[in-house]
N, CA, C and O atoms as CSV, one atom per row, in Angstrom:
chain,resi,resn,atom,element,x,y,z
A,1,MET,N,N,0.847,-1.161,0.000
A,1,MET,CA,C,0.000,0.000,0.000
A,1,MET,C,C,0.897,1.229,0.000
A,1,MET,O,O,1.796,1.344,0.834
A,2,SER,N,N,0.665,2.126,-0.907
A,2,SER,CA,C,1.495,3.310,-0.991
A,2,SER,C,C,1.093,4.321,0.059
A,2,SER,O,O,-0.002,4.264,0.618
A,3,HIS,N,N,1.984,5.233,0.313
A,3,HIS,CA,C,1.741,6.259,1.311
A,3,HIS,C,C,0.526,7.111,0.941
A,3,HIS,O,O,-0.222,7.522,1.828
A,4,ASP,N,N,0.314,7.382,-0.340
A,4,ASP,CA,C,-0.794,8.224,-0.790
A,4,ASP,C,C,-2.152,7.590,-0.544
A,4,ASP,O,O,-3.131,8.310,-0.353
A,5,SER,N,N,-2.244,6.250,-0.542
A,5,SER,CA,C,-3.535,5.591,-0.378
A,5,SER,C,C,-3.952,5.462,1.093
A,5,SER,O,O,-5.062,5.019,1.391
A,6,ARG,N,N,-3.059,5.850,2.006
A,6,ARG,CA,C,-3.374,5.749,3.431
A,6,ARG,C,C,-3.697,7.116,4.022
A,6,ARG,O,O,-3.240,7.438,5.118
A,7,ARG,N,N,-4.459,7.903,3.325
A,7,ARG,CA,C,-4.800,9.238,3.813
A,7,ARG,C,C,-5.760,9.142,4.985
A,7,ARG,O,O,-6.656,8.297,5.007
A,8,ARG,N,N,-5.567,9.992,5.927
A,8,ARG,CA,C,-6.395,10.037,7.112
A,8,ARG,C,C,-7.756,10.642,6.756
A,8,ARG,O,O,-7.842,11.696,6.127
A,9,ARG,N,N,-8.820,9.941,7.180
A,9,ARG,CA,C,-10.162,10.462,6.930
A,9,ARG,C,C,-10.504,11.501,7.986
A,9,ARG,O,O,-10.055,11.411,9.129
A,10,ARG,N,N,-11.290,12.472,7.600
A,10,ARG,CA,C,-11.769,13.504,8.527
A,10,ARG,C,C,-13.256,13.283,8.745
A,10,ARG,O,O,-13.997,13.035,7.794
A,11,HIS,N,N,-13.687,13.372,9.976
A,11,HIS,CA,C,-15.102,13.185,10.297
A,11,HIS,C,C,-15.643,14.477,10.890
A,11,HIS,O,O,-14.981,15.125,11.701
A,12,SER,N,N,-16.832,14.837,10.485
A,12,SER,CA,C,-17.437,16.078,10.962
A,12,SER,C,C,-17.795,15.958,12.440
A,12,SER,O,O,-18.019,14.857,12.944
A,13,PRO,N,N,-17.848,17.090,13.125
A,13,PRO,CA,C,-18.267,17.074,14.538
A,13,PRO,C,C,-19.667,16.477,14.700
A,13,PRO,O,O,-19.941,15.814,15.700
A,14,GLU,N,N,-20.554,16.704,13.726
A,14,GLU,CA,C,-21.912,16.162,13.791
A,14,GLU,C,C,-21.885,14.630,13.743
A,14,GLU,O,O,-22.603,13.969,14.493
A,15,PHE,N,N,-21.053,14.072,12.857
A,15,PHE,CA,C,-20.916,12.616,12.720
A,15,PHE,C,C,-20.395,12.025,14.030
A,15,PHE,O,O,-20.914,11.023,14.523
A,16,LYS,N,N,-19.362,12.661,14.585
A,16,LYS,CA,C,-18.783,12.174,15.844
A,16,LYS,C,C,-19.818,12.208,16.965
A,16,LYS,O,O,-19.966,11.246,17.718
A,17,SER,N,N,-20.526,13.322,17.065
A,17,SER,CA,C,-21.537,13.476,18.101
A,17,SER,C,C,-22.642,12.440,17.969
A,17,SER,O,O,-23.098,11.879,18.966
A,18,GLN,N,N,-23.073,12.188,16.734
A,18,GLN,CA,C,-24.129,11.207,16.478
A,18,GLN,C,C,-23.688,9.817,16.933
A,18,GLN,O,O,-24.458,9.107,17.580
A,19,LEU,N,N,-22.459,9.423,16.602
A,19,LEU,CA,C,-21.977,8.099,16.986
A,19,LEU,C,C,-21.747,7.990,18.489
A,19,LEU,O,O,-22.049,6.955,19.084
A,20,VAL,N,N,-21.216,9.041,19.112
A,20,VAL,CA,C,-20.996,9.024,20.558
A,20,VAL,C,C,-22.330,8.879,21.283
A,20,VAL,O,O,-22.447,8.107,22.235
A,21,THR,N,N,-23.331,9.624,20.830
A,21,THR,CA,C,-24.658,9.537,21.443
A,21,THR,C,C,-25.224,8.130,21.298
A,21,THR,O,O,-25.768,7.574,22.252
A,22,ALA,N,N,-25.097,7.559,20.108
A,22,ALA,CA,C,-25.606,6.206,19.868
A,22,ALA,C,C,-24.865,5.182,20.723
A,22,ALA,O,O,-25.478,4.255,21.252
A,23,ALA,N,N,-23.547,5.344,20.860
A,23,ALA,CA,C,-22.728,4.377,21.606
A,23,ALA,C,C,-22.968,4.445,23.110
A,23,ALA,O,O,-22.687,3.479,23.819
A,24,ARG,N,N,-23.481,5.563,23.608
A,24,ARG,CA,C,-23.724,5.716,25.041
A,24,ARG,C,C,-25.088,5.194,25.475
A,24,ARG,O,O,-25.387,5.171,26.669
A,25,ARG,N,N,-25.909,4.780,24.534
A,25,ARG,CA,C,-27.217,4.239,24.923
A,25,ARG,C,C,-27.029,2.926,25.671
A,25,ARG,O,O,-26.151,2.138,25.320
A,26,PRO,N,N,-27.838,2.680,26.695
A,26,PRO,CA,C,-27.723,1.433,27.461
A,26,PRO,C,C,-27.924,0.209,26.576
A,26,PRO,O,O,-28.815,0.183,25.727
A,27,GLY,N,N,-27.093,-0.795,26.783
A,27,GLY,CA,C,-27.233,-2.056,26.073
A,27,GLY,C,C,-26.679,-2.054,24.665
A,27,GLY,O,O,-26.836,-3.038,23.942
A,28,VAL,N,N,-26.033,-0.965,24.255
A,28,VAL,CA,C,-25.508,-0.860,22.899
A,28,VAL,C,C,-24.026,-1.236,22.895
A,28,VAL,O,O,-23.290,-0.892,23.819
A,29,SER,N,N,-23.606,-1.930,21.873
A,29,SER,CA,C,-22.211,-2.310,21.719
A,29,SER,C,C,-21.462,-1.193,20.996
A,29,SER,O,O,-21.812,-0.836,19.871
A,30,VAL,N,N,-20.434,-0.644,21.641
A,30,VAL,CA,C,-19.625,0.405,21.019
A,30,VAL,C,C,-18.964,-0.150,19.760
A,30,VAL,O,O,-18.916,0.525,18.732
A,31,ALA,N,N,-18.459,-1.372,19.841
A,31,ALA,CA,C,-17.825,-1.993,18.671
A,31,ALA,C,C,-18.833,-2.165,17.535
A,31,ALA,O,O,-18.492,-1.981,16.367
A,32,GLY,N,N,-20.066,-2.517,17.877
A,32,GLY,CA,C,-21.096,-2.688,16.859
A,32,GLY,C,C,-21.435,-1.386,16.165
A,32,GLY,O,O,-21.613,-1.363,14.947
A,33,ILE,N,N,-21.529,-0.294,16.925
A,33,ILE,CA,C,-21.796,1.028,16.341
A,33,ILE,C,C,-20.646,1.412,15.410
A,33,ILE,O,O,-20.871,1.870,14.290
A,34,ALA,N,N,-19.417,1.221,15.880
A,34,ALA,CA,C,-18.245,1.573,15.071
A,34,ALA,C,C,-18.224,0.766,13.773
A,34,ALA,O,O,-18.027,1.324,12.694
A,35,LEU,N,N,-18.425,-0.525,13.878
A,35,LEU,CA,C,-18.411,-1.393,12.700
A,35,LEU,C,C,-19.489,-0.986,11.698
A,35,LEU,O,O,-19.246,-0.960,10.491
A,36,ALA,N,N,-20.664,-0.674,12.199
A,36,ALA,CA,C,-21.778,-0.293,11.327
A,36,ALA,C,C,-21.495,1.004,10.569
A,36,ALA,O,O,-22.080,1.252,9.515
A,37,HIS,N,N,-20.592,1.833,11.113
A,37,HIS,CA,C,-20.303,3.113,10.472
A,37,HIS,C,C,-18.903,3.155,9.847
A,37,HIS,O,O,-18.436,4.212,9.424
A,38,GLY,N,N,-18.246,2.000,9.793
A,38,GLY,CA,C,-16.972,1.901,9.083
A,38,GLY,C,C,-15.795,2.572,9.764
A,38,GLY,O,O,-14.868,3.034,9.100
A,39,ILE,N,N,-15.830,2.627,11.095
A,39,ILE,CA,C,-14.685,3.181,11.811
A,39,ILE,C,C,-14.190,2.165,12.828
A,39,ILE,O,O,-14.882,1.197,13.144
A,40,ASN,N,N,-12.988,2.395,13.336
A,40,ASN,CA,C,-12.402,1.520,14.336
A,40,ASN,C,C,-13.015,1.819,15.702
A,40,ASN,O,O,-13.227,2.982,16.044
A,41,ALA,N,N,-13.299,0.785,16.478
A,41,ALA,CA,C,-13.901,0.951,17.799
A,41,ALA,C,C,-13.007,1.789,18.712
A,41,ALA,O,O,-13.517,2.553,19.531
A,42,ASN,N,N,-11.689,1.661,18.588
A,42,ASN,CA,C,-10.784,2.458,19.420
A,42,ASN,C,C,-10.955,3.954,19.150
A,42,ASN,O,O,-10.862,4.769,20.067
A,43,LEU,N,N,-11.205,4.308,17.891
A,43,LEU,CA,C,-11.435,5.701,17.532
A,43,LEU,C,C,-12.716,6.211,18.189
A,43,LEU,O,O,-12.745,7.318,18.727
A,44,LEU,N,N,-13.774,5.400,18.141
A,44,LEU,CA,C,-15.035,5.799,18.771
A,44,LEU,C,C,-14.861,5.938,20.284
A,44,LEU,O,O,-15.399,6.869,20.883
A,45,HIS,N,N,-14.121,5.030,20.900
A,45,HIS,CA,C,-13.845,5.147,22.340
A,45,HIS,C,C,-13.093,6.454,22.637
A,45,HIS,O,O,-13.367,7.113,23.639
A,46,ARG,N,N,-12.160,6.820,21.778
A,46,ARG,CA,C,-11.419,8.070,21.963
A,46,ARG,C,C,-12.362,9.268,21.881
A,46,ARG,O,O,-12.278,10.182,22.701
A,47,TRP,N,N,-13.261,9.265,20.893
A,47,TRP,CA,C,-14.234,10.350,20.771
A,47,TRP,C,C,-15.107,10.421,22.022
A,47,TRP,O,O,-15.432,11.510,22.496
A,48,MET,N,N,-15.487,9.254,22.559
A,48,MET,CA,C,-16.333,9.223,23.755
A,48,MET,C,C,-15.610,9.840,24.958
A,48,MET,O,O,-16.222,10.547,25.759
A,49,ARG,N,N,-14.308,9.570,25.080
A,49,ARG,CA,C,-13.542,10.131,26.193
A,49,ARG,C,C,-13.408,11.649,26.072
A,49,ARG,O,O,-13.376,12.353,27.081
A,50,LYS,N,N,-13.329,12.154,24.833
A,50,LYS,CA,C,-13.123,13.587,24.602
A,50,LYS,C,C,-14.418,14.389,24.580
A,50,LYS,O,O,-14.383,15.619,24.535
A,51,THR,N,N,-15.549,13.713,24.611
A,51,THR,CA,C,-16.837,14.384,24.520
A,51,THR,C,C,-17.417,14.606,25.914
A,51,THR,O,O,-17.316,13.726,26.770
A,52,PRO,N,N,-18.027,15.777,26.157
A,52,PRO,CA,C,-18.638,16.011,27.475
A,52,PRO,C,C,-19.563,14.865,27.868
A,52,PRO,O,O,-20.300,14.323,27.044
A,53,GLY,N,N,-19.504,14.517,29.135
A,53,GLY,CA,C,-20.312,13.407,29.632
A,53,GLY,C,C,-19.544,12.101,29.628
A,53,GLY,O,O,-20.060,11.070,30.059
A,54,ALA,N,N,-18.299,12.141,29.140
A,54,ALA,CA,C,-17.509,10.906,29.047
A,54,ALA,C,C,-17.203,10.321,30.418
A,54,ALA,O,O,-17.000,9.114,30.550
A,55,SER,N,N,-17.171,11.172,31.441
A,55,SER,CA,C,-16.831,10.662,32.769
A,55,SER,C,C,-18.043,10.099,33.498
A,55,SER,O,O,-17.913,9.577,34.606
A,56,GLU,N,N,-19.229,10.200,32.885
A,56,GLU,CA,C,-20.426,9.664,33.534
A,56,GLU,C,C,-20.327,8.140,33.583
A,56,GLU,O,O,-20.087,7.504,32.557
A,57,PRO,N,N,-20.510,7.556,34.756
A,57,PRO,CA,C,-20.405,6.093,34.857
A,57,PRO,C,C,-21.603,5.412,34.199
A,57,PRO,O,O,-22.702,5.966,34.153
A,58,ARG,N,N,-21.373,4.219,33.698
A,58,ARG,CA,C,-22.478,3.423,33.166
A,58,ARG,C,C,-23.338,2.974,34.331
A,58,ARG,O,O,-22.855,2.790,35.448
A,59,ALA,N,N,-24.601,2.804,34.055
A,59,ALA,CA,C,-25.526,2.383,35.103
A,59,ALA,C,C,-25.197,0.966,35.559
A,59,ALA,O,O,-24.945,0.087,34.735
A,60,LEU,N,N,-25.200,0.748,36.849
A,60,LEU,CA,C,-24.976,-0.575,37.405
A,60,LEU,C,C,-26.320,-1.182,37.771
A,60,LEU,O,O,-27.242,-0.488,38.199
A,61,VAL,N,N,-26.408,-2.470,37.596
A,61,VAL,CA,C,-27.636,-3.179,37.915
A,61,VAL,C,C,-27.447,-3.870,39.257
A,61,VAL,O,O,-26.515,-4.659,39.409
A,62,PRO,N,N,-28.314,-3.594,40.242
A,62,PRO,CA,C,-28.149,-4.254,41.539
A,62,PRO,C,C,-28.411,-5.751,41.426
A,62,PRO,O,O,-29.324,-6.190,40.727
A,63,VAL,N,N,-27.598,-6.516,42.124
A,63,VAL,CA,C,-27.736,-7.973,42.134
A,63,VAL,C,C,-27.894,-8.411,43.575
A,63,VAL,O,O,-27.146,-7.974,44.449
A,64,ARG,N,N,-28.861,-9.268,43.822
A,64,ARG,CA,C,-29.096,-9.758,45.181
A,64,ARG,C,C,-28.833,-11.257,45.195
A,64,ARG,O,O,-29.415,-12.007,44.411
A,65,ILE,N,N,-27.956,-11.685,46.089
A,65,ILE,CA,C,-27.652,-13.100,46.237
A,65,ILE,C,C,-28.169,-13.534,47.595
A,65,ILE,O,O,-27.759,-13.010,48.630
A,66,GLU,N,N,-29.069,-14.490,47.574
A,66,GLU,CA,C,-29.610,-15.002,48.827
A,66,GLU,C,C,-28.633,-16.009,49.409
A,66,GLU,O,O,-28.073,-16.838,48.690
A,67,THR,N,N,-28.436,-15.928,50.713
A,67,THR,CA,C,-27.549,-16.869,51.388
A,67,THR,C,C,-28.374,-17.741,52.325
A,67,THR,O,O,-29.594,-17.597,52.406
A,68,GLY,N,N,-27.724,-18.620,53.012
A,68,GLY,CA,C,-28.421,-19.497,53.943
A,68,GLY,C,C,-28.500,-20.918,53.421
A,68,GLY,O,O,-28.848,-21.836,54.164
A,69,ARG,N,N,-28.181,-21.109,52.159
A,69,ARG,CA,C,-28.157,-22.457,51.579
A,69,ARG,C,C,-26.723,-22.773,51.180
A,69,ARG,O,O,-25.934,-21.854,50.963
A,70,PRO,N,N,-26.373,-24.026,51.079
A,70,PRO,CA,C,-25.019,-24.368,50.633
A,70,PRO,C,C,-24.772,-23.813,49.227
A,70,PRO,O,O,-25.622,-23.916,48.343
A,71,LEU,N,N,-23.586,-23.222,49.045
A,71,LEU,CA,C,-23.259,-22.590,47.772
A,71,LEU,C,C,-22.526,-23.521,46.805
A,71,LEU,O,O,-22.295,-23.151,45.654
A,72,VAL,N,N,-22.163,-24.701,47.247
A,72,VAL,CA,C,-21.331,-25.587,46.440
A,72,VAL,C,C,-21.957,-25.910,45.089
A,72,VAL,O,O,-21.251,-25.913,44.081
A,73,HIS,N,N,-23.262,-26.184,45.037
A,73,HIS,CA,C,-23.893,-26.592,43.785
A,73,HIS,C,C,-24.750,-25.493,43.173
A,73,HIS,O,O,-25.436,-25.717,42.176
A,74,GLU,N,N,-24.712,-24.316,43.766
A,74,GLU,CA,C,-25.514,-23.207,43.265
A,74,GLU,C,C,-24.801,-22.533,42.100
A,74,GLU,O,O,-23.586,-22.653,41.944
A,75,ALA,N,N,-25.575,-21.824,41.287
A,75,ALA,CA,C,-25.003,-21.143,40.127
A,75,ALA,C,C,-25.620,-19.760,39.983
A,75,ALA,O,O,-26.720,-19.493,40.465
A,76,ILE,N,N,-24.886,-18.898,39.312
A,76,ILE,CA,C,-25.387,-17.572,38.947
A,76,ILE,C,C,-25.933,-17.716,37.536
A,76,ILE,O,O,-25.196,-18.067,36.614
A,77,ASP,N,N,-27.209,-17.450,37.366
A,77,ASP,CA,C,-27.837,-17.508,36.044
A,77,ASP,C,C,-28.144,-16.092,35.600
A,77,ASP,O,O,-28.878,-15.367,36.271
A,78,LEU,N,N,-27.582,-15.701,34.468
A,78,LEU,CA,C,-27.774,-14.354,33.948
A,78,LEU,C,C,-28.266,-14.411,32.511
A,78,LEU,O,O,-27.924,-15.324,31.760
A,79,THR,N,N,-29.058,-13.442,32.147
A,79,THR,CA,C,-29.433,-13.243,30.752
A,79,THR,C,C,-29.105,-11.799,30.424
A,79,THR,O,O,-29.622,-10.879,31.057
A,80,ILE,N,N,-28.246,-11.601,29.435
A,80,ILE,CA,C,-27.836,-10.262,29.035
A,80,ILE,C,C,-28.366,-10.000,27.635
A,80,ILE,O,O,-28.185,-10.812,26.728
A,81,THR,N,N,-29.019,-8.861,27.469
A,81,THR,CA,C,-29.558,-8.486,26.164
A,81,THR,C,C,-28.838,-7.251,25.677
A,81,THR,O,O,-28.751,-6.249,26.387
A,82,ARG,N,N,-28.325,-7.325,24.469
A,82,ARG,CA,C,-27.681,-6.187,23.801
A,82,ARG,C,C,-28.295,-6.091,22.422
A,82,ARG,O,O,-28.018,-6.916,21.551
A,83,GLY,N,N,-29.125,-5.088,22.223
A,83,GLY,CA,C,-29.798,-4.965,20.937
A,83,GLY,C,C,-30.701,-6.162,20.716
A,83,GLY,O,O,-31.564,-6.456,21.544
A,84,ASP,N,N,-30.506,-6.852,19.603
A,84,ASP,CA,C,-31.315,-8.017,19.264
A,84,ASP,C,C,-30.703,-9.327,19.745
A,84,ASP,O,O,-31.275,-10.396,19.531
A,85,VAL,N,N,-29.542,-9.249,20.396
A,85,VAL,CA,C,-28.837,-10.455,20.819
A,85,VAL,C,C,-29.050,-10.681,22.310
A,85,VAL,O,O,-28.942,-9.755,23.114
A,86,GLN,N,N,-29.352,-11.922,22.664
A,86,GLN,CA,C,-29.540,-12.286,24.062
A,86,GLN,C,C,-28.583,-13.426,24.385
A,86,GLN,O,O,-28.522,-14.420,23.660
A,87,VAL,N,N,-27.831,-13.276,25.483
A,87,VAL,CA,C,-26.840,-14.268,25.885
A,87,VAL,C,C,-27.195,-14.780,27.270
A,87,VAL,O,O,-27.447,-13.993,28.182
A,88,GLY,N,N,-27.215,-16.101,27.430
A,88,GLY,CA,C,-27.451,-16.718,28.729
A,88,GLY,C,C,-26.134,-17.184,29.314
A,88,GLY,O,O,-25.321,-17.787,28.613
A,89,ILE,N,N,-25.913,-16.914,30.592
A,89,ILE,CA,C,-24.667,-17.296,31.261
A,89,ILE,C,C,-25.011,-18.018,32.554
A,89,ILE,O,O,-25.844,-17.556,33.334
A,90,ARG,N,N,-24.362,-19.160,32.773
A,90,ARG,CA,C,-24.500,-19.902,34.024
A,90,ARG,C,C,-23.097,-20.048,34.590
A,90,ARG,O,O,-22.217,-20.630,33.955
A,91,TRP,N,N,-22.892,-19.505,35.812
A,91,TRP,CA,C,-21.560,-19.455,36.412
A,91,TRP,C,C,-21.644,-20.018,37.821
A,91,TRP,O,O,-22.592,-19.705,38.541
A,92,PRO,N,N,-20.674,-20.848,38.245
A,92,PRO,CA,C,-20.707,-21.404,39.603
A,92,PRO,C,C,-20.675,-20.287,40.644
A,92,PRO,O,O,-19.828,-19.397,40.578
A,93,LEU,N,N,-21.578,-20.335,41.584
A,93,LEU,CA,C,-21.673,-19.306,42.601
A,93,LEU,C,C,-20.427,-19.241,43.474
A,93,LEU,O,O,-20.091,-18.177,43.994
A,94,VAL,N,N,-19.742,-20.360,43.638
A,94,VAL,CA,C,-18.519,-20.360,44.450
A,94,VAL,C,C,-17.430,-19.499,43.811
A,94,VAL,O,O,-16.457,-19.144,44.476
A,95,ASP,N,N,-17.582,-19.160,42.533
A,95,ASP,CA,C,-16.627,-18.295,41.834
A,95,ASP,C,C,-17.307,-16.990,41.418
A,95,ASP,O,O,-17.170,-16.548,40.278
A,96,ALA,N,N,-18.034,-16.383,42.343
A,96,ALA,CA,C,-18.751,-15.138,42.048
A,96,ALA,C,C,-17.793,-14.030,41.623
A,96,ALA,O,O,-18.132,-13.221,40.759
A,97,GLU,N,N,-16.597,-13.982,42.218
A,97,GLU,CA,C,-15.617,-12.963,41.838
A,97,GLU,C,C,-15.173,-13.153,40.391
A,97,GLU,O,O,-14.987,-12.173,39.671
A,98,GLY,N,N,-15.002,-14.395,39.959
A,98,GLY,CA,C,-14.649,-14.674,38.566
A,98,GLY,C,C,-15.753,-14.232,37.633
A,98,GLY,O,O,-15.489,-13.714,36.549
A,99,CYS,N,N,-16.989,-14.435,38.050
A,99,CYS,CA,C,-18.139,-13.996,37.264
A,99,CYS,C,C,-18.136,-12.471,37.139
A,99,CYS,O,O,-18.398,-11.932,36.064
A,100,ALA,N,N,-17.842,-11.785,38.231
A,100,ALA,CA,C,-17.802,-10.318,38.217
A,100,ALA,C,C,-16.711,-9.820,37.276
A,100,ALA,O,O,-16.925,-8.862,36.533
A,101,ARG,N,N,-15.535,-10.465,37.301
A,101,ARG,CA,C,-14.439,-10.068,36.388
A,101,ARG,C,C,-14.850,-10.292,34.939
A,101,ARG,O,O,-14.619,-9.438,34.084
A,102,PHE,N,N,-15.461,-11.448,34.663
A,102,PHE,CA,C,-15.910,-11.760,33.312
A,102,PHE,C,C,-16.934,-10.726,32.827
A,102,PHE,O,O,-16.828,-10.215,31.712
A,103,LEU,N,N,-17.927,-10.423,33.676
A,103,LEU,CA,C,-18.948,-9.454,33.289
A,103,LEU,C,C,-18.367,-8.075,33.056
A,103,LEU,O,O,-18.775,-7.376,32.129
A,104,GLY,N,N,-17.409,-7.673,33.898
A,104,GLY,CA,C,-16.754,-6.379,33.708
A,104,GLY,C,C,-16.096,-6.281,32.348
A,104,GLY,O,O,-16.219,-5.267,31.660
A,105,ALA,N,N,-15.390,-7.345,31.958
A,105,ALA,CA,C,-14.729,-7.352,30.653
A,105,ALA,C,C,-15.742,-7.465,29.519
A,105,ALA,O,O,-15.590,-6.819,28.482
A,106,PHE,N,N,-16.761,-8.275,29.711
A,106,PHE,CA,C,-17.781,-8.508,28.670
A,106,PHE,C,C,-18.595,-7.256,28.391
A,106,PHE,O,O,-18.914,-6.968,27.237
A,107,LEU,N,N,-18.931,-6.513,29.427
A,107,LEU,CA,C,-19.791,-5.339,29.274
A,107,LEU,C,C,-19.026,-4.063,28.944
A,107,LEU,O,O,-19.636,-3.017,28.725
A,108,LYS,N,N,-17.724,-4.137,28.908
A,108,LYS,CA,C,-16.901,-2.957,28.616
A,108,LYS,C,C,-17.143,-2.454,27.231
A,108,LYS,O,O,-16.534,-1.467,26.818
């Protein structure tokens, strides 16, 4: 690939704002928004950090775990919906911290 064919694309402030707004909606995949608009997800993440409101935390969902029963055979059952995709997860309750790490990475 020659140097001339690798020209940097310029995106309008309106385009950036539109994608940042779309990517901040709950349950939306930032990578999916970027892919749908032909840009790299890292670029969209950068725009999100530079745009007002970037420091606002994502909403956390409260989780209640009942105790009083043996945890050895219990599991965490989750259903996560992102757009039209629904994912079911079953994780051993004895490894709740591992589940939390996985969810943190998955929902990022």
